[in-house]
N, C-alpha and C positions, 0 to 999 in steps of 0.2 A: 264180755259186755252184756248188759241187760238191755235188750232191744225189743221193739214191738214185733208182733207176729209176722206182719207183711213186709217188714224192712228186709231188703234183699242184698244190701251192700252198697258200694260206691262205684259208680260207673264213670269212666273217663270220657269227657265230652269230646276228646280228640280222636282217640283210637278205639273207643267203645268197649274196652275191657272192663269187666266188673270184678272188684276186689273185695275181700273180706274186710269189713270195717274195723274188726279187732286188730288185724295185722297191718292195715294201711290207714293212716290218719289224715294225710294232706294231699300231696301231688301223686299223680300216677307213677308208679315205679317203672313202668315200661316206656313211657314217652314224656313224662314230666307235665302232662296235661292237667287241667283242672278236673276235680272230681265232683260228682253230683249224687246225692242219695237217691236210690231207686227202690221201688216197692213191687210186690206181687199184687197188682190191683184186683185180680180175680179172687184173691183171698180176703179182700176188705169188704166187710158187710156193714155199710154205712149209708143211711138214707136220710131224707129230710125229717122224717118223723122221729128218728132216733136222736138227731141233733136238737130238735124242738123240745125233747124231754129233758135235755141237759141244762144245767144252769149256765148262763152266759157270764162266766167268772174268770176265764183265763184262756190263753191260746192253747193250753193243753187239753181243752175239750175236744180238740181235733187230733188226739194222740194216735189214732189209726194211721194218720198221714204224716206222722213225725217219727224219727228214728227210735226215740226212747219213750218208755211208758211214763205216765204222769207221776207215779209213785217214786221214780228214781230221778226225776228232773230237779235241776238246780233252778228254782223258780221263786219269784216274789209276786206271783199272780199277774204277770205282765199280759198285755193283750186285753180283749174285751173292752175296747175303747168305743165311745159313742160315734155314731154317724149322724151328724147334726144338720137338719134342714135349714137352708138359708134362703128364704123367699126373696129378700131384697136383692141378694146377689143374682138370683135367677132372673129377676126383672132387669137388672143392669146388663146381664149377658144375653138377654132375649131368648132364654130357654125355658122349658117347662119346670125344671127342678135343678137346684144346685145343692149338693150336700158336702160337708167337710168331714172327712174321717179324721177325728182329732186324736192322733196318736201321741201328741204332746202330753197326754194324761197318763202315759206309762210311768212306772215307778221312778225312774231317774229322769223323766221328762223328755224322752225321745223314743222313736220307733226302734232304735238300736237295741233296746231291751229284749225284743223278741229273739233276734239272732244271738244276742249275748247269752240268753238263757240256754238255748240249744247248744251253742258252742262250748259254754262252760260245763254243761252236762257231759259232752263228749270228752272234754279235757279231764274231768274228774274220773270218768270211767276208764280212761287210758292210764290212770295212775300217775299223772304228772304232778309236779309240785309248783311249777312256775309257768305262767302264761305271759305272752308278749304281743304287742301290736303297735303299729303307727296309726294315728287317728287325727282327724281335724278337730276332735273334741268330744262329741257325743258318744261315739263308739268307745272311746277310752274311758269315759265315766261309767258307761254300762259295764265294760269289761272289769273294771276295778270293783264295781258293786257285786257282780256275780262271782268273781273270783273270791272276794271276801266271804261271801255266803258259802262257797264250796271249800273254804279254808285253803285257798291257793294264793300264792304270791303273784302279783301282777306287775308288769313292767310296761309302761305306756310312754310312747314318744309322740309329742304334740308340737306343732309349730308355735312359735311365740305369739302369733296372732290369735290363737285359740282363745275362746272367751274365758274371762276370769272365773265364771261359775264352773265351767267344765274342769279347769285346772284345779280349782279349790276342792271340788268334790272328788277328784281322783285321789288327792291326798287324804281327804276325810274317810274315804273307803279303804284306806290303807295301801293304796297303790304307790309304786315307785315311779314317780313322774319325772320324765326327762324333757325339758323344754328346749327345743331346737330352734336356733335362729333361722329365719327364712320362711319358706312355705311348706306345704304338705310333702312335696317331693324330697325336701331336705330331711323331714322327719322320717320318711321311709328309708332314706339312706342310713340314718343313725340307727333305726330299728334293725336293718339288715346287718349292720356292724355288730349290734348287740347279740343278734341271733347267731352270728358266726363265732362269737366268743363263748356262747353258752349252748352246747349241743343238747342240753336237757330241757331247754325252754320249748314250750308248746305254742305254736303260732295261732293267734286268733285273728289274723289279718283276713279281710274279706277276700273270698275266693281261694286263698291259700287253705283256709279251713273250708270244708264243704258244708258247714253247718250254719253260717251266718245267714245266707239267703234262704236256707230251709226254714228258719224261724220267721223270716220276713214274709214268706208266702201267706202266713196266717192273717195278715192284714186284708188280703184279697178274699180269703174265706169269709171273714167277718163282714166285709162290704156287701158281698153277694147275698149272704144269709140275711143280713139286716134289710135288704131290699126284697125279701121273700123270694129269693132265687131268680129275680129279674136282673139281667145283666145290664149295667149302665152303658150309656152310649159313648162315654169318654171317661177315663180316669187319668188325672194329671198328677204326675209324680215329680217332686223336685229331684234332680238327678246330678250326682257327682260321680262316685264310683259305679253306682247303678244297682246296688244290692236289692233295693226295693222293687225296681222294675223286673229284674231277673226273677226274683221270688214271686212277684205277682203273675208273671207269665207262666211259671211252672205251676203255681197254685191253680190258675184257671184251666190249664190243660188237664190237671188231675181231676178237677171237678167235672170236666167234660167226659173224661175217661170213665168216671163213676156214674155218669148219667144224671148228675145233679144239676147241670146246666147244658144247654144245647150249643151255645156259641161262645166265643171268647170276647171279652170286653176290649175295645180299642184302648191301648195304653199310649200315653203321651209323656215323653221326657221333657221336663221344663228345666232350662239352664239359664245362667246369667250370660249376657252377651259378651262380657269380658273373659269368659272361660266356657266355651261351648263346643268341645270336641265332638260330642255325639251329634249335635245339630249339624255341624259342618260336615261330618261324615255322611249323614243321611242326605243332605242337600247335594253332596258330590257323588252320591250313589256308590259309596265305598262300603266294603265289608268290615273295615277296621278304621280306626281313627288315626289322625296325625296329631302328635302332642302339641299343645299350645305353648308357643315360645315365651310369651309374656302374659301370663294370666293376671287379670286385674279386675277384681270384683269385691264388693263389701260382703258378699255371701260366702264367708269362709268355709262353711260346712260343705258346700258343693263346688268349691274351687279346686277341682281335680284336673290338672292339665294333662295327665297321662293315665287314664283309667285302665286298669289291667285286664278287664274283661269286656271291652267295648263291643267286641263281635257278638257277645251274648246279649248285651243291651240292645244293639241294633236288630238282632233277631227278634227280640221281644216286641219291639214297636212295629216291625215289618209284618210279622206273622199274625199280629192282631189287627192289622189295618189301622194302626195308630199313627204316631208321628213324633216330631220333636220341634220345640219352639224355644227361642231365646229372646229375652227382653232386657232392657237396660236397668241398671241398679236403681235409678230414680223411680222407674215404674214399679219395680219390685217392692221397694220400700213404701211407695204410695199404696200399693195393693194391700200390704200388711196393715197399714193404718186404716184403710177403708173397711177391711173385714172386721177389725176391732171396733171401729166406730159404729158400723151398721148392724153387725151380727153379734158383737160381744165376745168373739173368739180371738184368742191371742196366737198369732203366727210369728215365729222368729223370722229374721230376714231371709234365710235360705229357703224354708218351705213357702214363704210368700212368693217365691219364684213360680210355684205351681199355680197360685191364684193369678199372678200377673200373666202367666202363660195362657190360662183359660180366657182371660180378657182379650189377649192378643188373638187367640183362635176365633173368638166371637167376632172381633173386628175384621178378621180376614174372610168372614162369611162361611166358616167351617160348620156352623150349626144352622139347622133349618127352623128351630123354634120349639120343637116338641121333645127335645133331648133331656135326659137325666145325666148330669155331669157331676162327677165326684172329684174333689180336690183333696189330696192327702197332705195333712199337716203333720210333718214328721217331728217337730220340735216345739216344746213349750215356749211361748213368746217371752216369758219373763227371764229366760236365759240370756237374751240379748235385748232387753227392753231399752237399754241405753242407746242402741243404734237407731231404733225407731224414734225415740225421743229426739235424738240429734237431728234426724231428718225433719221432724216437725219444727224444731228450732231454726233450722236453716231457711225455713219458709216464714219465719216470724210468728209462729204459733206458740 
């Protein structure tokens, strides 16, 4: 494999063993734990001035903190999305500043392009021919796109409720799309059956591959750098499986390790009240979640009743002095409309949960008034514009 100089291999988050990334690609062969890329941080020569001299053109500008060099990456120049000042929202929340990290401007319209790029690069370097995953929609579209770019076959399992745009574009990118009746857990079951029947398929499932959250951490890098290395007082992430939050936590710890920041930004998981296992676990002071028996939310992208790495998500919010918040679908949809109306930015329903969560935190008195709050928009609003329009129509608009 062609890797960056400081990349040291894959560490098991359970037993601590470090494995050669060329020999091991997914789970720990010793204990079946999840793996995490690790680096020799003392060997990384990266400072603020060096980054300032580079063009803000792609997540691969941070290649020293990624497993693979830019020249070998499967990339469509994902990342480098804007951090947009939203003064009207700041006034409404009663804080000094609100910014939206608009990751819906990635090539396939979602933040999953970041991890899709790194994971597809790993798959290509391992010499696979076929990749597979279950997805609520966005991750499947990204996987199909990057697999196509790498000349790989992709097999994507999505629940029937996945948006028409995602399903259409999986096919357009050449993916083998399998629509599964039911919800995300049913799609996971079908994916597992497919993997069992094809031992040559390479999994791109979040946390099964150690590379999805590795790409996701670059969102945090960009947020902090765009704020001239000032750490925001709160970052609100829409949270289903939790790839973004786990990546953000790792990215923040790496920046602190390198001396680029002094403290970690508080991370907040925002979920829909109809499916909030992370919020429930945090409120009950548990280290793991209990699966939601009857998930029920319009926010299909984050309707994950049984997140596979909830302990890592909970660690991310606890270790950063963040938190978790759940709001009702009606409030989430209204937040998406308010952001579009007052700031001109388009949030799909699921990432609108992060905006709704920020409002809820403000109403609870979590903010003093001088904070900088970042809301992460993970998906382009036009992917599910019909849902927001239906919300308006239900109110006679």
